[in-house]
One Martini backbone bead per residue (centre of mass of N, CA, C, O) as a GRO file, in nm:
protein
  150
    1MET     BB    1  10.920   0.430  11.379
    2SER     BB    2  11.153   0.387  11.170
    3LEU     BB    3  11.267   0.379  10.850
    4LYS     BB    4  11.456   0.141  10.893
    5ASN     BB    5  11.239  -0.062  11.008
    6MET     BB    6  11.043  -0.055  10.760
    7ARG     BB    7  11.235  -0.200  10.560
    8LYS     BB    8  11.200  -0.495  10.689
    9PHE     BB    9  10.935  -0.491  10.560
   10SER     BB   10  10.722  -0.607  10.356
   11ILE     BB   11  10.483  -0.531  10.129
   12THR     BB   12  10.273  -0.726  10.248
   13ASP     BB   13  10.281  -0.629  10.537
   14LYS     BB   14  10.201  -0.337  10.474
   15LEU     BB   15   9.925  -0.403  10.340
   16VAL     BB   16   9.797  -0.547  10.581
   17VAL     BB   17   9.817  -0.315  10.781
   18ALA     BB   18   9.664  -0.108  10.609
   19SER     BB   19   9.400  -0.269  10.577
   20ILE     BB   20   9.342  -0.297  10.879
   21PHE     BB   21   9.335   0.002  10.944
   22ILE     BB   22   9.108   0.077  10.744
   23SER     BB   23   8.900  -0.124  10.856
   24VAL     BB   24   8.885  -0.014  11.143
   25VAL     BB   25   8.801   0.272  11.072
   26THR     BB   26   8.547   0.199  10.912
   27ILE     BB   27   8.403   0.036  11.131
   28THR     BB   28   8.396   0.267  11.338
   29ILE     BB   29   8.231   0.465  11.174
   30VAL     BB   30   7.985   0.283  11.112
   31ALA     BB   31   7.918   0.212  11.407
   32SER     BB   32   7.871   0.497  11.508
   33PHE     BB   33   7.651   0.573  11.313
   34SER     BB   34   7.458   0.337  11.384
   35PHE     BB   35   7.428   0.392  11.683
   36TYR     BB   36   7.308   0.685  11.666
   37ARG     BB   37   7.070   0.615  11.485
   38THR     BB   38   6.943   0.399  11.668
   39LYS     BB   39   6.910   0.573  11.914
   40ASP     BB   40   6.722   0.784  11.790
   41ALA     BB   41   6.501   0.585  11.700
   42ILE     BB   42   6.434   0.470  11.983
   43LEU     BB   43   6.363   0.740  12.117
   44GLU     BB   44   6.135   0.818  11.921
   45ARG     BB   45   5.961   0.568  11.964
   46THR     BB   46   5.925   0.598  12.269
   47PHE     BB   47   5.797   0.877  12.262
   48ASN     BB   48   5.553   0.794  12.085
   49GLN     BB   49   5.443   0.584  12.279
   50LEU     BB   50   5.400   0.775  12.521
   51THR     BB   51   5.208   0.960  12.377
   52SER     BB   52   4.994   0.750  12.315
   53VAL     BB   53   4.937   0.670  12.606
   54ARG     BB   54   4.849   0.948  12.701
   55VAL     BB   55   4.608   0.976  12.510
   56ILE     BB   56   4.457   0.723  12.599
   57LYS     BB   57   4.434   0.796  12.901
   58THR     BB   58   4.284   1.059  12.861
   59ASN     BB   59   4.038   0.933  12.723
   60LEU     BB   60   3.961   0.741  12.954
   61ILE     BB   61   3.917   0.957  13.172
   62GLU     BB   62   3.703   1.120  13.022
   63LYS     BB   63   3.507   0.885  12.994
   64PHE     BB   64   3.470   0.827  13.293
   65PHE     BB   65   3.357   1.109  13.372
   66ASN     BB   66   3.120   1.106  13.171
   67THR     BB   67   2.988   0.859  13.295
   68CYS     BB   68   2.949   0.974  13.579
   69ILE     BB   69   2.768   1.208  13.492
   70LYS     BB   70   2.546   1.031  13.371
   71GLU     BB   71   2.482   0.873  13.632
   72VAL     BB   72   2.399   1.114  13.801
   73LYS     BB   73   2.170   1.208  13.616
   74LEU     BB   74   2.014   0.942  13.634
   75ALA     BB   75   1.978   0.937  13.940
   76LYS     BB   76   1.838   1.218  13.962
   77SER     BB   77   1.590   1.117  13.762
   78SER     BB   78   1.502   0.914  13.951
   79SER     BB   79   1.228   0.814  14.121
   80ASP     BB   80   1.365   0.694  14.371
   81ILE     BB   81   1.536   0.939  14.451
   82ILE     BB   82   1.310   1.143  14.463
   83ASN     BB   83   1.147   0.997  14.684
   84LEU     BB   84   1.371   0.987  14.898
   85THR     BB   85   1.420   1.292  14.911
   86GLN     BB   86   1.134   1.361  14.996
   87GLN     BB   87   1.134   1.194  15.255
   88ILE     BB   88   1.371   1.340  15.386
   89ASN     BB   89   1.252   1.629  15.374
   90ASP     BB   90   0.989   1.559  15.540
   91THR     BB   91   1.182   1.388  15.778
   92GLY     BB   92   1.453   1.548  15.866
   93ASN     BB   93   1.418   1.594  16.191
   94ILE     BB   94   1.447   1.280  16.293
   95PHE     BB   95   1.739   1.281  16.242
   96ASN     BB   96   2.031   1.124  16.371
   97TYR     BB   97   2.307   1.049  16.494
   98GLU     BB   98   2.409   0.716  16.495
   99LYS     BB   99   2.138   0.651  16.331
  100GLU     BB  100   1.928   0.416  16.183
  101TYR     BB  101   1.707   0.416  15.897
  102ASP     BB  102   1.433   0.260  15.755
  103LEU     BB  103   1.351   0.231  15.411
  104LYS     BB  104   1.050   0.161  15.197
  105PRO     BB  105   1.022   0.176  14.894
  106LYS     BB  106   0.813   0.102  14.649
  107ASN     BB  107   0.991   0.165  14.372
  108ASN     BB  108   1.330   0.020  14.348
  109LEU     BB  109   1.467  -0.046  14.066
  110PHE     BB  110   1.715   0.127  14.044
  111LEU     BB  111   1.849   0.053  14.316
  112LYS     BB  112   1.863  -0.251  14.263
  113GLU     BB  113   2.043  -0.240  14.013
  114VAL     BB  114   2.275  -0.074  14.127
  115SER     BB  115   2.351  -0.247  14.389
  116GLU     BB  116   2.444  -0.515  14.252
  117ASP     BB  117   2.701  -0.373  14.077
  118TYR     BB  118   2.799  -0.080  14.202
  119TYR     BB  119   2.628   0.046  14.448
  120ASN     BB  120   2.594   0.085  14.827
  121ARG     BB  121   2.630   0.407  14.817
  122ILE     BB  122   2.444   0.713  14.889
  123PHE     BB  123   2.441   1.061  14.852
  124ILE     BB  124   2.235   1.310  15.020
  125ILE     BB  125   2.111   1.641  14.976
  126SER     BB  126   1.931   1.847  15.134
  127LYS     BB  127   1.770   2.147  15.150
  128SER     BB  128   1.922   2.211  15.434
  129GLY     BB  129   2.223   2.051  15.394
  130ASN     BB  130   2.205   1.773  15.462
  131ILE     BB  131   2.381   1.463  15.501
  132PHE     BB  132   2.316   1.150  15.347
  133LEU     BB  133   2.324   0.794  15.396
  134LEU     BB  134   2.284   0.534  15.163
  135LYS     BB  135   2.209   0.197  15.230
  136ILE     BB  136   2.200  -0.085  15.041
  137ARG     BB  137   1.991  -0.349  15.089
  138LYS     BB  138   1.847  -0.618  15.118
  139LYS     BB  139   1.509  -0.646  15.077
  140ASN     BB  140   1.433  -0.342  15.016
  141VAL     BB  141   1.648  -0.189  15.204
  142ILE     BB  142   1.705   0.142  15.331
  143THR     BB  143   1.968   0.304  15.489
  144VAL     BB  144   1.956   0.591  15.699
  145SER     BB  145   2.211   0.847  15.755
  146LEU     BB  146   2.351   1.098  15.937
  147ILE     BB  147   2.639   1.300  15.878
  148LEU     BB  148   2.547   1.612  15.820
  149LYS     BB  149   2.460   1.899  16.009
  150ILE     BB  150   2.327   2.239  15.935
   0.00000   0.00000   0.00000
């Protein structure tokens, strides 16, 4: 626009255009500033939440494995497992592949409790290194099968 054309506009028109221009510039600056501040805040909050979730999941996994270790130690010290292991070690030579043998331990309270809620299979490694699978059945019967013979 030339200076000649600007003279055709009244002072009111010029003030309105100037105030609109200043308002648009101000709004653009404030909106940009707000957008980037909000973006940074959301990213930081999301990162903090992900970090918290990671810490919680790490704690849960550690707790799970600690519980598993405690359960294995409890099973290892159980008189039922000790008796079954002794029985397997004493009669280890009679076990063959693909054949199941039923054992009826005297007092299998531990195995009965464990089998109802948690485990229906337990692996036992004999002194000779053979690996046996114990399947806990109802009516106090435990089926033993040889998995790996060394």
